[in-house]
Each structure stands twice: as structure tokens, then as C-alpha cells.
N, C-alpha and C positions, 0 to 999 in steps of 0.2 A: 506739517508735511505739505509739499507742493503737490497739488492735484490738477490734472489736466481738465480743460473745459468739458471734454467728452465724458470723463469720469464723473464730474459733478452732476451731469445730467442723469446718470443712471444709479447713483448711490444717494442714500439719505444718511446724513451724519447727525449724531446727537451728542450732547455733552453729558449724558447720564452714564449708567452702567460702570464698566471697569475704569475707563479713563478719568472719570470725575473723582474717583477715589485714589488715583495715582497721579500726583503732581507731575512726575517726570514724563508722563505720557499725555499731558494736557494739550499738546499740539497735534496729537494723533486723532483721527476720526474714529468713532465707535461704529463698527459695522454690525448693525442689528441682525442681519441675516446673511452671513457670508456665502451660503449656498446659492443665493439669488444674484450674486455679483457676476456680471458678464465676464467671459474669458479674458478679453483685452484689459478690462478694468482690474481683474484679479491679478494679472501679470504685473501691472503697474504698482498696485498696492503691495504685492508680495515683494517686489524689488525694494521698495522703501522700508517695509517692515524687516526684511532681512538685514539691511544696513543698520537699522536701529537695534536689532537683536544682537549684532556683533558687539555693540557698545554697552549692553546691559550686563549686569552681573547674574550669572546663572543661579537659580534658586530663589531669586527675588520675585515678588508679586508682578512687577512690571515685565520681567523676563517671561514668566508663565503666561501672562496675558498675551504678549506679542507672539510667543511660540504657539499657543493654542489657536490664535487667529490665523496664523500661517497654515496650520494643519487644516482648518476648515476651509480656507480659501483654495487649497490645492487638492482637495479630495477628488476633484474631477480627474486629476492625473492618475490617481489610484484606480478609479473606475475604468479609465481608458486602458490602463495596463492590465487590470483584471479581465477585461473583455477578450484579451488574447488567449485566455485559458478557459473560455466559456464551454469548451467541449470536454473539459476534465470532469471527473466524476465527483469532485469536491463541491460542496455547496458554494454558490457565488458569494454569499455573505462571509464565509470563512476566508475565501480568497481575498476579498476586499479588506478584511480585518488584517490579514498578513501583509497586504500591500500597504496598509496604513502604517504598520511598523517600519516598513521600508521608507515611507515618506518622512516619518519622524527622524530616522537616522540621517536622511538626506538633509533635512533642516539643520540638524545638529552639526553636520560636517561641512556645510556649505560655507565658502569663503567669498564674500562679495567683492573683495579686492582683486579677484582673479578675472573679473569681467565676464564670466560665463552667464548665460541665461539659466535661471534656476531650473526650468523644466528640462533643459538639455542635461543638467547634472542629476536631477532627481529621478527621471524616468528609468535609466539603467539600474539605479539603486532599488527602486520599487520592484522592477521585474526581477532583479537578482534575488531579492528577498522572497518573492513568490516561488521562484524556481527552487531556491534552497528549501522552502517548506515542502514542496513536492518531493525533493530528493531525500530529505532527512526524516520526514514524519508520516508520509502517506503510503509507504510500501509495506506490504504484509510480510515480505521476506527480504533478507539482505541482498541487494543487487549492487554490483560495482558502479561507482559514480559515473564512469564513461557510458555504461549502458543506460543509466537513468537519463543522462543528458541526451544521448542518442535517441531515446524513446520520444522526447519532445520534438526533435527534428523529424522523426519518422511520422508523427501525427500531422505535423504541418505539411510534409511532402505528400502524404496520402490525400489530404484535403485538396491541395493544389492540383495533383495529377488527376484525381477523380473529376474535378470540375473541367479540366482541360480535355481529358480523354472520354468523359462521359461513361466511365466504367472503372472497375477496381484496378489499380495498377499492379503490374507483375513485380516480382522481386528484383528482376533485372532493371526495370524502369525506376524503381525506388532507389536502387544502388547508384544508378547514374545521376539521378536528381540530388541525392544526398552526398554524392562524391565519396562513397565508401564502398567496400566489397560486398558482394551478395551474402557472404557468410555473416558479416556484421549486421546486415538487415535482418537476417533470420534470427540472429541472437537477440536483436532488439525486439522483434515480435515476441520471442519466447519470454523475454524479460517483462513484457507488458502483462503477462499472466500473473506475475508476482506482485503487481501493484495492489490488487485487492484480494481479499479472501472471503469466501462464503461460509455461512454458518452450517454446521453439520445437521442442524435441525431445519435447514431450508427445504421447503417443499418444492419438488421438481414440477416443471410445467406439464400440464395435460395428464397429470397422475392423480391417483386417489389422494384424499386429504392426509392419510397416514403414511404416504410414501415420501420419505425424507432422503436427503443426500446420504445420511449415515447408513440407511438400509441398502444403498447401492455400493458402498465401499467394500473392498475385499477384507476378509478376515481369515484367520487360521482355522481350518476345519480339521478337527481331530480325526474324523472318519477317513480322511485321505491318508493319514499316517497308518491307520489300521489296515487299509487296503494294501499299502506298501509292505507292511509286515507280513500280511497273509501271502502276498505274492512271493516274498522272500522265503517263507516257510515251506511253500509247496515242494520245491526240490529237496529240501532237507527231510521233510516227512516221508517223501517217496523213497529216500535212501535208507530208512529205518527197517529193521527186521519186521516181518509180518505180524508177529505177536505183539510188538510194541505199538505198531500202527493200530491194531485192533483195540488195545487198551485205551489209547488216546481217543479213538472214535467212540467207544462206549462211554467214556467219561465226559468228553466235551461236546459230542454231537448227540449221543443218546441220553446224556445227562443222568447216567446211572451213578449210584453211590459206589464207593470202593467195596462195600460189602456185597452189593448186587453183582458187581463185576467179578468178585471172587467166587461167588456161587456159580456164575455162568462158566467160568474158566476152571472151576474145581481147585482153587487155591485159596489161601487165607487172605483176609483183608490186609494184613501187614505186608504180605508179599506184593499185593497190588500197589500198596503205597510206595514200597521201595522201587517197583518198576516205573511208576509214574515219576517219582523224584529223579531217578537216573535218566529217564528219557527227556524230561523237561530241562534238566541241567545240561544235557548234551546239546539240545536244540538252542538253548540260550547262549551257550558258548560259541556255537557255530554262527549264530545270527549276529552276535556282537563280539567279534574277535578282538582281542587285546592288541593295541598298537605296539 
């Protein structure tokens, strides 16, 4: 491989490692530390390696060697692309890992005969892979794709306007900057809340150690239903004959037995039982009328 004089000053080649075991790569330099290669040198080497990769058979040791070297030489592109998402809540290591997948796809798809600079071709592929990761795997709830993509635009617009205005931008200012309607900006802000989900066991700030989010959530209180039933019963009980109201009061307020009620009213226990059954059946029918 032809190497420029500038490249030879910054790289150290050796005849060991992979190339020594692969005769078809004998003319290629072995890069002992690809991460230490200067950007200009990396571009020159990548251009030559991509041409060679196109001539090698996929799956061969030589192909794997050249492909792996290309990946290491171009990791700076991945880090550059990942830096655009530094404000995301995802760990940077995860974003770089996803971006590396995009780099590998770009290497596999690149056609040297088209005359394009590899970085020009690879960068959109890497960024697209990272965006796809955020769109498909990092949302706690399903959100339409347009809203997911609009959220990324919203974050960028907020950062730019905050720096320019030295304050938080309004919805109208964001809509103008993003060239969308104010309703879409509000929807995008709402969609942002679906990106992450907190644990129900999460302790709330400035609260006692046993105060969790679960304790703040609403739940069905059976006592509310009881209050509603009592309020509905009041007019129905008021409409009963006085003797029936007295029996209900002695039984359920005074908590007397049927025998005690019978003694007080001078009737048999059986008679009290029939009165209670009749009165309760009437109240139940009026409280829950059939449709």
C-alpha cells in the first residue's frame, strides 16, 4: 500500500501480528494502536483498506482483519456522533456501542467506486443507528415515530434558544424555531414524559425514607362507596313508616338482637325478623333498581 510521507512520520509499521500470518495482506502495514493514528492518517489508511476490503472474500481471515482494523480506525467518528446525544439520559457507553453498530453497517455497505469520502457516508449511518435506538428501545410507553423524532428536534431547539435568549424559550418561540405548530410542540413535550418510567418504590425527594411513589398514587377507597350508599339510603329510610324506621334503628344503630327488639315492641322475634326482611328487601330494590 502506498503511504504518504506525512503518514510514515506518525505511524509505526511492523511485520508481525495479523499480516505476517496472512500472505494476501503482506503488503499492508500492521497498525499496532489504531486509536493513536492521527485523523488525517486514519482517513488515508481507511481509504486504502476499504478498497482492499472490496476485493476480499467475506468470512476469510484477511477480510476479518481488514474489517476490524477499519472499525478501530473510525471509532472517532462514532464518538463524534455520540457527542450529539450527550444530553440524553442513556449512558454514553451505550450510545457509543450503538453507534459502533452503525459504523459496522457503513463499512459493510460502502462502495469505494462511488468516489465518496467514507466519513461523509458513515456519519449519517451512525447517527441514524443511534436515533433508531432511541426511537425503538428507550421509550417506557409507545409513542408515534413522528413524536419521537420531533422530541429530538425539540431538545436541540431548546438548547439553542436558551443560549441565545438566556432564558427558557416559550412554546411559540420553539414552534417558530422548529417550523411546526404550537400544538405539536406541546405534544412533543408531553411525549417526553413517556421516555422514562420511575419505579413505584422510588423514594420521593425531601420525604421520609418510607415515603415512596406508590404511597402517593391513588387507589380505590371502599369507604367512599359506603358514604355514597348511605347518602342514597337517607331519603329512602325517611320515606319508611315510623315503626319500620324504629326497628332499623334498634337493630343497626342500637345493635339490639331481634329478641331484644321483640321484647321492647311487645312482639315475637319471628315478627321482628319478618319486618326486617321486608324493609331491607324494599330498600335494596329501591337502591339498585333493575334496568
